[in-house]
Each structure stands twice: as C-alpha cells, then as structure tokens.
C-alpha positions as CSV (number, residue, x, y, z in Angstrom):
1,M,12.6,-62.2,76.0
2,A,11.3,-65.9,76.6
3,R,8.6,-66.8,74.7
4,L,5.1,-67.5,76.6
5,T,4.6,-71.1,76.4
6,K,0.8,-72.2,75.3
7,N,-0.2,-72.9,79.2
8,Q,1.1,-69.3,80.2
9,K,-0.9,-67.8,76.9
10,A,-3.7,-69.6,78.4
11,A,-3.7,-68.4,81.8
12,L,-2.9,-64.8,80.8
13,S,-6.0,-65.0,78.6
14,K,-8.2,-65.9,81.8
15,I,-7.1,-62.5,83.5
16,E,-8.7,-59.5,82.6
17,A,-6.0,-56.8,81.8
18,G,-6.0,-53.7,84.3
19,K,-9.1,-55.2,86.4
20,A,-8.4,-55.8,90.6
21,Y,-10.5,-58.5,91.8
22,T,-12.3,-59.3,95.1
23,L,-10.1,-61.6,97.1
24,K,-12.8,-64.0,96.2
25,E,-12.8,-64.1,92.8
26,A,-8.9,-64.2,93.2
27,S,-8.8,-67.2,95.1
28,A,-11.1,-69.1,92.7
29,L,-9.2,-67.6,89.7
30,V,-6.1,-68.8,91.0
31,K,-7.4,-72.4,90.6
32,E,-8.4,-71.9,87.2
33,I,-5.1,-70.6,85.8
34,T,-2.9,-73.2,87.5
35,N,-1.9,-76.2,85.2
36,T,0.8,-77.5,86.8
37,K,1.4,-81.3,87.4
38,F,2.0,-81.0,91.1
39,D,0.4,-79.7,94.1
40,A,1.5,-75.8,93.5
41,S,1.4,-73.6,96.4
42,V,-1.0,-70.4,96.7
43,D,1.0,-67.1,98.0
44,I,-0.1,-64.0,98.5
45,D,2.1,-60.9,98.1
46,V,1.1,-57.5,100.3
47,R,3.0,-54.2,99.8
48,L,2.6,-52.3,102.2
49,G,3.1,-48.5,103.0
50,V,6.1,-49.1,105.3
51,D,9.6,-48.3,105.5
52,P,11.2,-51.6,107.2
53,R,14.2,-49.3,107.9
54,K,12.8,-47.7,110.9
55,A,12.1,-49.9,113.3
56,N,9.1,-48.7,114.5
57,Q,7.6,-49.5,110.8
58,M,8.9,-53.1,111.2
59,V,5.8,-54.9,110.3
60,R,5.9,-59.0,111.6
61,G,3.6,-61.4,113.3
62,I,1.9,-64.9,113.0
63,A,-1.1,-65.8,111.7
64,T,-3.0,-69.8,112.2
65,L,-4.2,-70.9,108.7
66,P,-8.2,-71.7,109.6
67,H,-7.7,-74.4,106.9
68,G,-3.7,-75.2,107.4
69,T,-0.9,-74.7,104.9
70,G,-1.3,-77.6,102.8
71,K,2.3,-78.7,103.6
72,T,4.4,-81.1,105.6
73,V,6.1,-78.8,108.1
74,R,9.6,-80.7,109.2
75,V,9.6,-79.6,113.1
76,L,12.9,-79.9,115.2
77,V,12.8,-79.0,118.8
78,L,16.1,-78.3,120.7
79,C,15.0,-79.1,124.3
80,T,16.0,-80.4,127.7
81,P,15.2,-84.0,128.1
82,D,12.4,-84.0,130.3
83,K,10.5,-82.2,127.6
84,E,11.8,-84.7,124.9
85,E,8.5,-86.9,125.1
86,E,6.0,-84.3,125.4
87,A,7.9,-82.5,121.7
88,K,7.9,-86.3,120.4
89,A,3.6,-87.0,121.4
90,A,2.6,-83.3,120.0
91,G,4.5,-84.6,116.4
92,A,7.6,-83.0,116.1
93,D,10.0,-85.1,113.6
94,Y,13.2,-84.3,115.5
95,V,13.7,-83.7,119.2
96,G,17.4,-83.4,121.0
97,L,19.4,-80.6,121.5
98,D,23.3,-81.0,121.9
99,D,23.6,-83.8,119.1
100,Y,21.4,-81.5,116.6
101,I,23.2,-78.5,117.8
102,S,26.5,-80.4,116.3
103,K,24.7,-81.3,113.3
104,I,23.8,-77.7,112.7
105,E,27.5,-76.4,113.5
106,G,28.2,-79.0,110.4
107,G,25.8,-77.9,108.0
108,W,22.6,-79.6,108.7
109,T,19.2,-77.4,108.1
110,D,17.2,-79.7,106.8
111,V,14.0,-78.6,108.6
112,D,11.2,-76.4,108.5
113,I,11.0,-74.9,111.9
114,I,12.8,-74.8,114.8
115,I,11.1,-74.8,118.6
116,T,13.1,-74.1,121.8
117,M,13.2,-73.5,125.2
118,P,14.2,-70.3,127.2
119,S,16.8,-72.3,129.1
120,V,18.9,-73.4,126.3
121,M,18.6,-70.2,124.3
122,A,22.5,-69.7,125.6
123,K,23.1,-72.8,123.2
124,V,21.2,-72.2,120.8
125,G,21.9,-68.4,120.5
126,K,25.6,-69.6,118.9
127,L,23.6,-71.1,115.7
128,G,22.1,-67.7,114.5
129,R,25.1,-67.2,111.9
130,I,23.8,-70.7,110.4
131,L,20.0,-70.2,111.3
132,G,19.8,-66.8,111.1
133,P,20.0,-66.6,107.0
134,R,18.1,-69.5,106.6
135,N,15.1,-67.6,108.7
136,L,15.2,-70.6,110.9
137,M,16.3,-69.2,114.0
138,P,13.7,-69.2,117.0
139,N,12.0,-66.2,118.2
140,P,9.7,-65.5,121.1
141,K,7.6,-62.9,118.9
142,T,7.0,-66.1,116.9
143,G,6.1,-68.7,119.6
144,T,9.0,-70.6,118.7
145,V,11.2,-69.9,122.0
146,T,8.8,-71.6,124.9
147,T,8.6,-74.0,127.8
148,E,5.5,-75.3,126.3
149,V,7.4,-76.7,123.5
150,G,4.0,-79.7,123.3
151,K,1.6,-76.9,122.1
152,A,4.2,-75.2,120.1
153,V,5.0,-78.2,117.7
154,T,1.0,-78.8,117.6
155,E,0.0,-74.8,116.5
156,V,2.7,-75.6,113.9
157,K,1.7,-78.7,112.4
158,G,-2.0,-77.2,112.4
159,G,-1.1,-74.1,110.4
160,K,0.5,-71.5,112.3
161,I,3.2,-69.3,110.2
162,D,4.8,-66.5,111.0
163,F,5.8,-63.4,108.6
164,K,8.0,-60.1,108.1
165,V,8.4,-57.4,105.7
166,D,11.0,-57.7,103.7
167,K,13.2,-54.5,102.9
168,T,11.3,-53.5,99.9
169,G,8.4,-53.8,101.8
170,I,6.7,-56.6,100.8
171,I,5.1,-59.5,102.6
172,H,5.2,-62.3,101.2
173,T,3.7,-65.7,102.4
174,S,1.8,-69.4,101.7
175,V,-1.7,-69.6,102.0
176,G,-2.7,-73.0,101.0
177,K,-2.4,-75.5,97.6
178,V,-4.1,-75.3,94.4
179,S,-6.0,-78.4,95.6
180,F,-7.9,-76.7,98.5
181,D,-11.4,-75.5,97.5
182,A,-11.6,-71.5,96.8
183,D,-13.2,-71.2,99.8
184,K,-10.6,-72.3,102.5
185,I,-8.0,-70.5,100.0
186,Y,-10.1,-67.4,100.7
187,D,-10.7,-68.0,104.5
188,N,-6.9,-68.6,104.6
189,A,-5.9,-65.2,102.7
190,L,-8.5,-63.3,104.5
191,E,-6.6,-64.4,108.0
192,V,-3.3,-63.1,107.0
193,L,-4.5,-59.7,105.6
194,Q,-7.0,-58.9,108.9
195,T,-4.0,-60.4,110.7
196,L,-1.6,-57.6,109.0
197,A,-4.4,-55.3,109.9
198,R,-4.3,-55.5,113.5
199,L,-0.5,-55.3,112.9
200,K,-0.3,-51.8,111.4
201,P,2.2,-49.3,113.3
202,S,0.8,-46.0,114.3
203,A,4.3,-44.9,112.5
204,A,3.0,-45.7,109.2
205,K,1.5,-43.0,107.4
206,G,-0.7,-43.1,104.5
207,T,-2.3,-46.0,102.6
208,Y,-1.4,-49.4,104.5
209,F,-2.1,-51.6,101.6
210,K,-0.8,-50.6,98.4
211,S,-1.4,-53.8,96.6
212,I,-2.5,-57.0,97.0
213,H,-1.6,-60.1,94.7
214,I,-2.5,-64.0,94.4
215,S,-0.4,-66.1,92.5
216,S,0.2,-69.8,92.5
217,T,4.2,-71.7,92.1
218,M,4.1,-70.9,88.2
219,S,0.9,-68.5,87.8
220,P,0.7,-65.1,86.5
221,G,-0.3,-62.8,89.6
222,I,-4.2,-61.8,90.0
223,H,-4.3,-58.2,91.4
224,V,-7.0,-58.1,94.4
225,E,-8.8,-55.3,94.7
226,T,-8.4,-54.1,98.7
227,K,-12.0,-52.5,99.2
228,S,-13.3,-55.9,98.9
229,V,-11.6,-57.3,101.8
230,V,-13.6,-56.6,104.9
231,G,-11.6,-55.9,107.9
232,I,-8.7,-53.6,106.1
C-alpha cells in the first residue's frame, strides 16, 4: 500500500471520518484540503439509483454553470461556408469542414467540443469511430448539432456542460476550479444536482441520489449529505 504524503495526511485530517457534509460545507472544505501548485479542477461524483443498461433509465443532460467551468474550452465548428463567420465571431477556435474532417481522419482530436450542423452530419457521422470513444461526437440532445452555431459556441464558452451516467451508474463532471470562491463552487454544484433531479427517469425506483462526493484533482472525496441540497 502506498504511503501517504505529508499533504495527503494533512488533507485527510481535515475531513471528519464518517461525516456527511452539507453542500456549502463541502464547497468550502474542498478548497482547504487542496495543496496543488496548479489550479485544480473541482469535480462532483453522483451515484444514481439507475440501471444504465436499460434505455429507460439512461440519464444524460446539459447544464449551464452560473460561474462557468474555469477552463479554456477549445471549440471546433464543422459547418458550411455561410456559417463560418458566425462561428468565428462567437469565439470558435477552429472553423471549417472538409479540411478538418481530413485532419480528424488522420488522428487529430485536439479539441474539447465539436459543434456542427444537421446538413453536414452525413459527413461528420463517418467520424463516429474516432470521435465516439473520445466523447467528442456532436449530438442534437446536447445542442452540438444545430443551425445556430454561433449561439452554441457562446453557450459552451460560457459554461455549458453535458454529462452522461456511466456504466456503473455514476455521473462525473467538473464544477469549477479550486481558485473559485466557495460560493461559486456551491452554485455550480447545485445547478448540476438540480438538473439531475429534473432528469430522474420515471422507471427509476427507490433512492435516486445514492451518494454525492466533491473532490479536487488530487484531494480526497468529501461526502455530501443529500438532504442538505434544496430541490433534490
């Protein structure tokens, strides 16, 4: 078993064993127990009482974090020439179509989000085997297949995220950076949780929110008391 570092021991000493913290307490505590030299991401892990193997219990959605993600999001827009200026004006990092499709076919995937249009999905769809495993494939359900490419770019750059339950029933997503004020971390986390609450499948029975944990990139997880979160 690996030995704990001095910083890891210090972080664990600030977490009371067996205690479930309120979301506000956890949002402040995650800042206290993070000692990285870089601006670590703050993540939330939510174990849901669903069976992702069943289509009627799949949970997938989008949320717009009120304070953004704190990350620089690299956006590629695959669109027709008449939409290129709209995408560029909205702040897209890369704009084009056939040239970028060729680059992706050659193995280039150095982006975080890909936005495209319904009219070019026949071309983009051929990239599924490359983009799918990297969670980069555009999807109408997440707003990344749209005729309003400028609006989509603005939303993504402004803090719009999408999430999907994994095969073990867990939602994992980032809700900001350790440099954020605790109140901003709280607001972002609450937005994700309340969005998840609205997405509860009617087929899901029993306890929906089984557990919630908040952590930073290299910190221990902090158990959050679900009853402390309004609206779930």
